[in-house]
C-alpha positions in Angstrom: -0.2 0.0 0.0 1.6 3.4 -1.1 1.5 6.5 0.8 1.1 8.9 -2.8 -1.7 9.1 -4.8 -0.3 9.3 -7.8 2.1 7.7 -9.7 5.7 6.9 -7.8 8.5 9.1 -10.0 11.6 8.5 -7.9 13.0 6.3 -5.2 16.4 6.6 -3.3 17.9 5.4 -0.3 19.9 7.5 2.6 21.8 6.4 5.4 22.4 8.5 8.5 24.7 8.5 11.6 22.3 8.4 14.8 25.3 8.0 17.4 27.4 5.5 19.1 25.9 1.3 19.0 25.5 -0.7 21.6 28.3 -4.2 21.3 25.6 -6.5 22.5 22.7 -5.3 20.6 23.7 -6.3 17.0 22.7 -2.6 16.1 24.5 -1.3 13.0 25.4 -2.2 9.8 27.6 -5.4 10.3 30.7 -3.8 9.2 32.5 -3.6 12.2 32.2 0.4 13.1 30.5 1.7 16.2 28.5 3.8 14.4 24.5 3.1 14.3 23.4 3.4 11.1 20.0 4.0 10.1 18.1 3.8 6.4 15.9 5.4 4.9 14.0 4.8 1.7 12.6 8.2 0.4 10.0 8.0 -2.3 8.7 11.2 -4.6 5.4 10.9 -7.0 3.2 13.6 -9.2 1.3 14.3 -6.3 4.2 16.3 -5.2 4.5 14.2 -1.7 8.0 13.4 -0.3 7.5 10.5 1.8 10.1 8.5 4.1 9.9 5.2 5.2 12.4 3.3 7.5 14.1 0.5 5.5 16.0 -0.6 8.3 14.4 -4.1 8.2 16.1 -4.9 5.0 19.6 -4.5 6.2 19.1 -6.5 9.6 20.9 -10.2 9.2 17.6 -11.9 10.6 15.2 -10.5 8.3 14.1 -12.8 5.5 10.6 -12.1 3.0 8.6 -15.1 2.5 7.8 -15.0 -0.8 4.4 -17.6 -0.5 2.8 -15.2 2.2 -0.2 -13.4 1.0 0.4 -10.2 3.2 2.5 -7.3 1.8 5.5 -6.8 2.8 5.2 -3.1 4.1 8.0 -0.6 5.2 7.1 1.8 8.1 5.9 5.2 7.5 7.8 7.6 9.4 7.3 10.9 8.3 6.0 13.3 4.7 6.8 16.2 2.7 4.2 18.6 0.7 5.6 20.3 -2.4 3.9 22.3 -4.9 4.6 20.7 -7.9 4.3 17.4 -9.0 8.2 15.6 -8.5 9.7 14.1 -11.8 13.3 12.7 -9.5 15.1 12.4 -6.7 18.3 12.5 -4.9 20.4 12.3 -1.9 24.1 13.6 -1.7 26.8 10.9 -0.9 27.4 12.6 2.7 23.4 13.1 3.3 23.2 16.6 4.4 20.9 17.5 1.0 18.1 16.8 -0.7 17.7 17.5 -4.4 14.3 17.2 -6.4 13.5 18.3 -9.5 10.1 19.3 -10.9 7.9 19.1 -13.8 8.3 22.9 -14.6 11.9 22.3 -14.3 12.8 23.8 -11.2 15.6 22.0 -9.1 15.2 22.7 -5.1 18.3 22.1 -2.9 17.3 21.4 0.7 20.1 21.5 3.2 20.6 21.0 6.9 20.9 24.2 8.3 23.7 22.9 10.6 25.2 19.1 9.7 25.9 16.9 12.5 25.6 13.3 13.6 22.0 12.4 14.7 22.1 11.3 18.3 25.7 13.1 18.5 25.6 16.3 20.8 28.1 19.1 18.6 30.4 20.9 21.4 29.7 24.6 21.7 32.7 26.4 19.8 31.4 30.1 21.1 34.4 32.2 22.9 32.8 35.7 25.0 35.2 38.6 23.9 37.4 39.4 26.6 36.5 42.4 28.5 32.5 41.7 28.7 30.4 40.3 31.3 30.0 36.9 29.9 33.7 36.4 30.1 34.2 37.2 33.1 31.1 35.2 34.4 32.1 32.1 31.7 32.1 28.5 34.0 29.8 29.7 36.7 27.4 27.2 36.1 29.7 24.5 35.8 28.9 21.8 38.6 31.7 21.1 40.9 33.3 17.6 41.3 33.6 15.4 43.8 36.7 16.3 45.0 36.2 19.8 45.1 36.5 22.2 48.3 33.3 24.2 47.5 33.3 27.7 49.3 29.9 28.3 50.7 29.1 32.4 51.1 27.1 33.0 53.8 25.1 36.3 53.4 25.5 39.1 56.2 22.3 40.1 57.7 20.9 43.4 57.1 21.3 45.3 60.3 18.2 47.4 61.8 18.6 51.3 61.4 19.1 52.0 65.0 21.8 48.5 65.4 23.4 51.0 62.7 23.4 53.9 65.0 24.7 52.3 68.0 27.6 50.4 65.9 28.4 54.5 65.2 27.8 55.8 68.5 24.9 57.6 67.9 22.8 56.9 71.1 20.0 59.4 70.5 20.1 58.8 66.7 19.5 55.4 67.6 17.0 55.7 70.3 14.9 57.9 68.0 15.2 55.1 65.3 13.7 52.2 67.5 10.9 54.5 68.8 9.9 55.0 64.9 9.9 51.0 64.8 6.9 51.2 67.1 8.0 47.6 68.4 7.7 47.8 72.0 10.6 45.1 72.3 13.0 46.6 69.9 12.6 50.2 71.8 13.0 48.2 75.4 16.7 46.2 74.4 17.7 50.0 73.0 16.9 51.3 76.2 19.1 48.9 77.7 21.7 48.7 75.6 22.2 52.2 76.2 22.2 51.4 79.9 25.1 49.4 79.8 27.3 51.1 77.6 26.5 54.2 79.9 24.8 56.0 77.3 21.5 56.6 78.7 21.7 59.7 79.9 23.2 61.0 76.6 20.6 59.7 74.3 17.7 60.8 76.9 19.2 64.5 77.1 18.9 67.9 75.2 15.7 66.9 73.0 13.1 69.4 72.3 9.1 68.7 72.3 8.8 66.8 69.1 11.5 64.4 70.1 10.9 63.9 73.5 7.3 63.2 72.8 7.5 59.8 71.6 9.6 59.4 73.9 7.1 60.3 76.9 3.8 58.5 74.9 6.0 55.1 75.0 7.1 55.5 78.1 3.3 56.3 79.6 1.2 53.6 77.6 4.1 50.4 78.7 5.4 51.2 82.6 3.0 49.6 83.9 3.3 46.3 81.4 5.5 43.8 84.0 7.9 42.9 81.1 9.3 46.8 80.6 8.7 48.1 84.3 11.8 47.2 85.3 14.1 49.5 82.5 10.9 51.6 81.9 10.7 53.1 86.0 14.9 54.1 85.8 13.7 56.2 82.5 11.4 57.6 83.8 13.4 58.6 86.6 16.1 60.0 84.4 13.6 62.0 82.0 12.1 63.3 85.5 15.8 64.1 86.6 16.6 66.0 83.3 13.4 68.2 82.3 12.3 69.2 86.4 13.6 72.7 84.9 11.4 73.1 81.9 7.9 71.9 83.1 5.7 74.4 82.6 7.1 75.7 79.6 5.3 73.0 76.8 1.3 72.1 77.5 2.1 68.5 75.6 4.8 67.3 77.8 3.2 68.5 80.8 0.4 66.6 80.2 2.6 63.4 79.2 4.1 64.4 82.8 0.9 64.5 84.3 -0.1 60.6 82.8 2.7 59.3 84.3 2.5 60.6 87.2 -1.3 59.3 87.4 -0.4 55.9 85.9 2.6 55.5 88.5 0.4 56.5 91.1 -2.8 54.4 89.6 -0.1 51.4 89.5 1.4 52.1 93.4 -2.7 51.7 94.6 -2.9 48.4 92.6 0.7 47.1 94.1 -0.3 47.9 97.6 -4.1 46.8 97.4 -2.1 43.3 95.9 0.2 43.2 98.5 -3.1 43.4 101.2 -4.9 40.8 99.2 -2.0 38.3 99.5 -1.1 39.1 103.4 -4.7 38.2 104.4 -5.1 34.8 101.8 -1.7 33.9 103.8 -3.5 35.0 107.6 -6.1 32.5 106.4 -3.9 29.5 104.9 -1.6 29.8 108.0 -4.8 29.2 109.9 -6.0 26.2 108.0 -2.9 24.8 108.4 -2.8 24.8 112.3 -6.5 23.5 112.6 -5.1 20.9 110.5 -2.4 19.9 112.5 -4.2 20.3 115.7 -6.6 17.5 114.7 
């Protein structure tokens, strides 16, 4: 059964190299070369079609055609090409890189591979980047390391916070301002503790105007009753009162924050006193209960 709709006018046989063959499978052309050669039967006809069939079985030593068999022998169809004109002749170059066919109008067409390389064999790239370019500098960066190579791991440094950078430069006042801008209570208290260890807390709290003192007082008033921050903020509140006691009455905003601080501290002291009395009463009741149990 033909793949052509009209008369077949030309037939040619081509061979291609497809990489290396296995020694134990017996593939190839049988001439002892370690190359896997495949064979293709190419047909062309008046319908303008070029059909490519596999002819490997014809060159197989184990291949046998039964003449008495009623079923016709067929070559496997692989690929086809459609042209616009009827083809009268067809040929393949000896190195199987060019396909030439002629048409009924007298035109001869040559089709050539864009770059010849045996099929199944990877060709090595010969491209070399120009010296001085970025590609030349980065050549080989994607190569994998061998098993015996020493791999150097690059550890990226963590980016410091703005207040950490200020602490490294001994700019204590700016470090405290950056911590207050972050609105993170843990970060602010950590900066205050670090300033206390460095003996720079007084310098960081001093020489502040109304705009820079207001957020510090607001944080102190808001978190001085928090048990997690009370030990640090009590010292900060005492220093603020000592440093800015001479400027009371000059700013309504600052005076209001100091009044809130006084109210918060007084309320917290009253709460702590009440709790201490309650704990004492509970201790008396527990002690009396233990004595009663012991008398029994």
